[in-house]
C-alpha positions as semicolon CSV with decimal commas, in nm:
position;residue;x (nm);y (nm);z (nm)
1;M;2,381;-1,158;-1,140
2;L;2,125;-0,962;-0,999
3;N;2,232;-0,627;-0,905
4;R;1,903;-0,440;-0,817
5;V;1,974;-0,526;-0,443
6;N;2,308;-0,478;-0,254
7;R;2,276;-0,772;-0,063
8;Q;2,597;-0,627;0,150
9;S;2,388;-0,332;0,233
10;A;2,024;-0,496;0,330
11;S;1,935;-0,613;0,663
12;T;1,612;-0,669;0,692
13;L;1,334;-0,766;0,432
14;L;1,262;-0,359;0,441
15;D;1,543;-0,309;0,203
16;A;1,311;-0,471;-0,072
17;A;1,341;-0,321;-0,427
18;V;0,936;-0,303;-0,447
19;L;0,992;-0,061;-0,078
20;D;1,250;0,168;-0,262
21;P;1,097;0,512;-0,262
22;V;1,261;0,598;-0,560
23;T;1,180;0,328;-0,796
24;G;0,932;0,423;-1,051
25;E;0,665;0,211;-1,298
26;E;0,830;-0,062;-1,334
27;D;0,598;-0,397;-1,308
28;A;0,598;-0,531;-0,937
29;I;0,359;-0,784;-0,962
30;I;0,134;-0,926;-1,237
31;Y;-0,153;-1,047;-1,134
32;V;-0,378;-1,260;-1,393
33;E;-0,688;-1,384;-1,341
34;T;-0,950;-1,578;-1,569
35;G;-1,181;-1,423;-1,737
36;R;-1,047;-1,060;-1,600
37;P;-0,833;-0,781;-1,720
38;T;-0,440;-0,888;-1,604
39;L;-0,352;-0,612;-1,330
40;H;-0,010;-0,446;-1,332
41;V;0,067;-0,302;-1,007
42;S;0,385;-0,077;-1,055
43;R;0,661;-0,069;-0,781
44;S;0,542;0,246;-0,697
45;D;0,186;0,153;-0,666
46;F;0,283;-0,183;-0,472
47;L;0,474;0,072;-0,251
48;Q;0,220;0,319;-0,158
49;A;-0,013;0,002;-0,135
50;V;0,176;-0,114;0,178
51;R;0,257;0,184;0,321
52;A;-0,157;0,253;0,331
53;Q;-0,181;-0,130;0,499
54;S;0,087;-0,042;0,785
55;D;-0,070;0,297;0,880
56;Q;-0,403;0,110;0,878
57;L;-0,275;-0,160;1,110
58;R;-0,130;0,064;1,358
59;R;-0,488;0,235;1,372
60;L;-0,655;-0,093;1,378
61;G;-0,398;-0,136;1,705
62;I;-0,136;-0,356;1,566
63;S;0,206;-0,325;1,796
64;P;0,550;-0,396;1,685
65;G;0,596;-0,740;1,715
66;D;0,241;-0,842;1,736
67;L;0,172;-1,139;1,508
68;V;-0,093;-1,109;1,286
69;V;-0,278;-1,406;1,082
70;I;-0,369;-1,353;0,702
71;A;-0,590;-1,573;0,672
72;H;-0,741;-1,458;0,340
73;T;-0,797;-1,589;-0,067
74;Q;-0,481;-1,520;-0,252
75;N;-0,540;-1,189;-0,415
76;L;-0,336;-0,868;-0,397
77;E;-0,503;-0,780;-0,067
78;S;-0,365;-1,029;0,097
79;I;0,014;-0,963;-0,054
80;F;-0,054;-0,567;0,032
81;S;-0,122;-0,671;0,428
82;F;0,154;-0,944;0,425
83;W;0,396;-0,667;0,387
84;G;0,217;-0,405;0,524
85;A;0,222;-0,590;0,828
86;I;0,645;-0,633;0,843
87;A;0,628;-0,245;0,734
88;A;0,452;-0,222;1,077
89;G;0,676;-0,417;1,305
90;A;0,460;-0,674;1,333
91;I;0,451;-0,992;1,237
92;P;0,271;-1,177;0,984
93;S;0,172;-1,580;0,882
94;M;-0,006;-1,662;0,622
95;F;-0,300;-1,912;0,634
96;P;-0,522;-2,105;0,452
97;T;-0,839;-2,005;0,396
98;I;-1,138;-2,250;0,439
99;T;-1,223;-2,456;0,163
100;E;-1,466;-2,707;0,034
101;K;-1,173;-2,965;0,103
102;L;-1,138;-2,881;0,467
103;D;-1,352;-2,956;0,706
104;P;-1,494;-2,621;0,876
105;K;-1,492;-2,775;1,223
106;I;-1,152;-2,934;1,239
107;Y;-1,010;-2,561;1,076
108;M;-1,250;-2,367;1,335
109;R;-1,047;-2,596;1,598
110;S;-0,757;-2,571;1,451
111;M;-0,742;-2,164;1,450
112;A;-0,855;-2,126;1,784
113;E;-0,635;-2,319;1,924
114;L;-0,318;-2,186;1,736
115;V;-0,487;-1,829;1,835
116;R;-0,460;-1,919;2,195
117;L;-0,095;-2,060;2,163
118;S;0,077;-1,778;1,938
119;D;-0,122;-1,512;2,096
120;V;-0,204;-1,352;1,796
121;K;-0,319;-1,030;1,797
122;A;-0,556;-1,050;1,478
123;I;-0,659;-1,220;1,195
124;L;-0,732;-1,033;0,825
125;T;-0,974;-1,279;0,646
126;T;-1,265;-1,221;0,395
127;D;-1,584;-1,023;0,464
128;E;-1,783;-1,385;0,413
129;F;-1,579;-1,578;0,688
130;T;-1,522;-1,250;0,942
131;P;-1,861;-1,320;1,150
132;V;-1,808;-1,715;1,138
133;L;-1,440;-1,657;1,255
134;A;-1,496;-1,402;1,499
135;Q;-1,730;-1,653;1,718
136;A;-1,437;-1,921;1,694
137;V;-1,124;-1,706;1,792
138;Q;-1,037;-1,497;2,095
139;C;-0,890;-1,194;1,932
140;E;-0,972;-0,948;1,623
141;V;-1,076;-1,034;1,307
142;F;-1,132;-0,761;1,030
143;G;-1,324;-0,838;0,725
144;S;-1,188;-0,665;0,348
145;G;-1,431;-0,411;0,377
146;E;-1,339;-0,322;0,741
147;L;-1,004;-0,257;0,639
148;Q;-1,089;-0,080;0,299
149;N;-1,326;0,157;0,424
150;R;-1,062;0,274;0,686
151;I;-0,781;0,354;0,526
152;I;-0,704;0,713;0,441
153;D;-0,483;0,777;0,170
154;E;-0,190;0,930;0,275
155;A;0,091;0,879;0,031
156;G;0,342;1,036;0,207
157;V;0,283;0,813;0,539
158;A;0,614;0,646;0,623
159;I;0,722;0,296;0,708
160;H;0,661;0,284;1,101
161;A;0,952;0,076;1,200
162;I;1,245;-0,080;1,144
163;P;1,338;-0,395;1,283
164;S;1,702;-0,552;1,370
165;P;1,816;-0,831;1,130
166;D;1,780;-1,098;1,421
167;E;1,368;-0,953;1,476
168;I;1,109;-1,250;1,378
169;A;1,043;-1,108;0,973
170;F;0,727;-1,369;0,983
171;L;0,586;-1,722;1,082
172;Q;0,494;-1,974;0,912
173;H;0,324;-2,207;0,967
174;S;0,323;-2,643;0,840
175;S;0,073;-2,805;0,680
176;G;-0,062;-3,007;0,969
177;T;-0,098;-3,292;0,784
178;T;0,048;-3,495;1,085
179;G;-0,167;-3,283;1,340
180;L;-0,157;-2,928;1,420
181;Q;-0,014;-2,661;1,224
182;K;0,326;-2,569;1,385
183;G;0,506;-2,175;1,326
184;V;0,827;-2,143;1,226
185;A;1,003;-1,798;1,274
186;L;1,232;-1,688;1,063
187;S;1,438;-1,356;1,132
188;H;1,509;-1,112;0,862
189;R;1,841;-1,227;0,875
190;A;1,741;-1,565;0,809
191;V;1,535;-1,523;0,472
192;L;1,816;-1,256;0,360
193;N;2,052;-1,541;0,373
194;Q;1,851;-1,802;0,214
195;L;1,746;-1,530;-0,046
196;A;2,115;-1,450;-0,144
197;S;2,207;-1,797;-0,203
198;Y;1,888;-1,947;-0,369
199;G;1,878;-1,651;-0,611
200;E;2,331;-1,726;-0,692
201;A;2,300;-2,125;-0,712
202;I;1,993;-2,041;-1,006
203;G;2,147;-1,750;-1,140
204;L;1,883;-1,489;-1,093
205;N;1,917;-1,209;-1,342
206;E;1,764;-0,881;-1,443
207;S;1,593;-1,064;-1,744
208;D;1,415;-1,283;-1,528
209;V;1,044;-1,359;-1,432
210;I;0,869;-1,528;-1,194
211;V;0,542;-1,702;-1,265
212;S;0,354;-1,855;-0,961
213;W;0,012;-1,993;-0,891
214;L;0,187;-2,160;-0,570
215;P;0,002;-2,101;-0,257
216;L;0,177;-1,838;0,024
217;Y;0,106;-2,055;0,313
218;H;0,364;-2,292;0,176
219;D;0,735;-2,282;0,188
220;M;0,823;-2,340;-0,214
221;G;0,525;-2,002;-0,277
222;L;0,595;-1,794;-0,004
223;I;0,978;-1,736;-0,051
224;A;1,074;-1,879;-0,362
225;G;0,762;-1,803;-0,602
226;F;0,677;-1,462;-0,376
227;I;0,951;-1,283;-0,164
228;L;1,236;-1,387;-0,346
229;P;1,146;-1,179;-0,661
230;L;1,000;-0,885;-0,451
231;F;1,261;-0,835;-0,276
232;Q;1,519;-0,875;-0,530
233;G;1,320;-0,626;-0,795
234;V;1,256;-0,928;-1,057
235;P;0,856;-0,924;-1,204
236;L;0,634;-1,122;-1,035
237;V;0,307;-1,263;-1,237
238;L;0,076;-1,431;-0,966
239;M;-0,272;-1,628;-0,986
240;S;-0,467;-1,772;-0,742
241;P;-0,396;-2,159;-0,699
242;F;-0,797;-2,189;-0,654
243;D;-0,802;-2,015;-1,055
244;W;-0,506;-2,198;-1,103
245;V;-0,638;-2,573;-0,988
246;Q;-0,939;-2,472;-1,241
247;H;-0,820;-2,336;-1,512
248;P;-0,446;-2,500;-1,521
249;A;-0,348;-2,418;-1,882
250;L;-0,338;-2,018;-1,731
251;L;-0,021;-2,076;-1,635
252;F;0,114;-2,141;-1,905
253;K;-0,063;-1,890;-2,072
254;A;0,097;-1,643;-1,829
255;I;0,456;-1,805;-1,884
256;D;0,390;-1,713;-2,247
257;E;0,244;-1,382;-2,248
258;H;0,482;-1,215;-2,019
259;H;0,791;-1,426;-2,095
260;G;0,842;-1,646;-1,752
261;T;1,207;-1,771;-1,694
262;L;1,085;-1,949;-1,342
263;C;0,846;-2,124;-1,246
264;W;0,848;-2,387;-0,972
265;L;0,564;-2,666;-0,917
266;P;0,537;-2,997;-0,720
267;N;0,494;-3,334;-0,860
268;F;0,109;-3,328;-0,835
269;A;0,067;-3,015;-1,017
270;Y;0,278;-3,185;-1,380
271;H;0,008;-3,472;-1,304
272;H;-0,255;-3,216;-1,293
273;C;-0,218;-3,035;-1,641
274;A;-0,112;-3,363;-1,801
275;R;-0,503;-3,463;-1,680
276;R;-0,630;-3,163;-1,738
277;I;-0,480;-2,948;-1,998
278;R;-0,585;-3,033;-2,326
279;R;-0,428;-2,976;-2,676
280;R;-0,663;-2,727;-2,775
281;D;-0,603;-2,501;-2,493
282;T;-0,239;-2,398;-2,530
283;D;-0,280;-2,405;-2,951
284;D;-0,246;-2,037;-2,933
285;L;0,048;-2,014;-2,730
286;S;0,440;-1,944;-2,930
287;P;0,646;-2,268;-3,012
288;P;0,889;-2,359;-2,765
């Protein structure tokens, strides 16, 4: 069984393996993208990025207990923002960004209602979406460029807040298929119990590599395909769900190249792969 994180001593998500200051150059995240070089984010780079985000959020007025919505494309920036918010003592919540499949009016109305009902302190999103969203909600909206321009490189910046195990770690929203998205508050203790139980059930070990394209605003992608590997110190090979939908063979190429051992897929993903992937797309992969 995996022993990189002592489950008996871990009390919050800040005890994650990727936030251990004594870790080195092992891969925390391997980010793959169609037509671009693979990005390797070491544990030390991950920790430094999270510290910078935590410090920046505090400079922007985010305080412990504030709810921060991350309505972003699924990239490294959104990941650092999520963990940076936790390190700042805030409560992050991953939320889908607008796409061509979503009605803009309904999306804006839902977001405005969520901001009002949940008392959202700030929304982190893309530069392109910032001015549009800012007109629809009654909270601060920060774009990528503004966040990056304000970040001050202080490698020694420390984690700013140490929560108790029963404090809220993050908010997870429902899909909203039957009405307004509903936020579920998950405590650090509840999440750690789930990680420990699930890791034991699947026999997670140090030789595993998790590969995922799943959206981080859904339970399967957020817990199993994101928080679990980063907390336990298992390498995470990640890609954007938008990239995967357009290029589904990217998943199998990533599994092959990075020796993935675990990958979670909903039923529709298997049908999508069967419809869209041709034999020529996987001819260069290693035989099973």
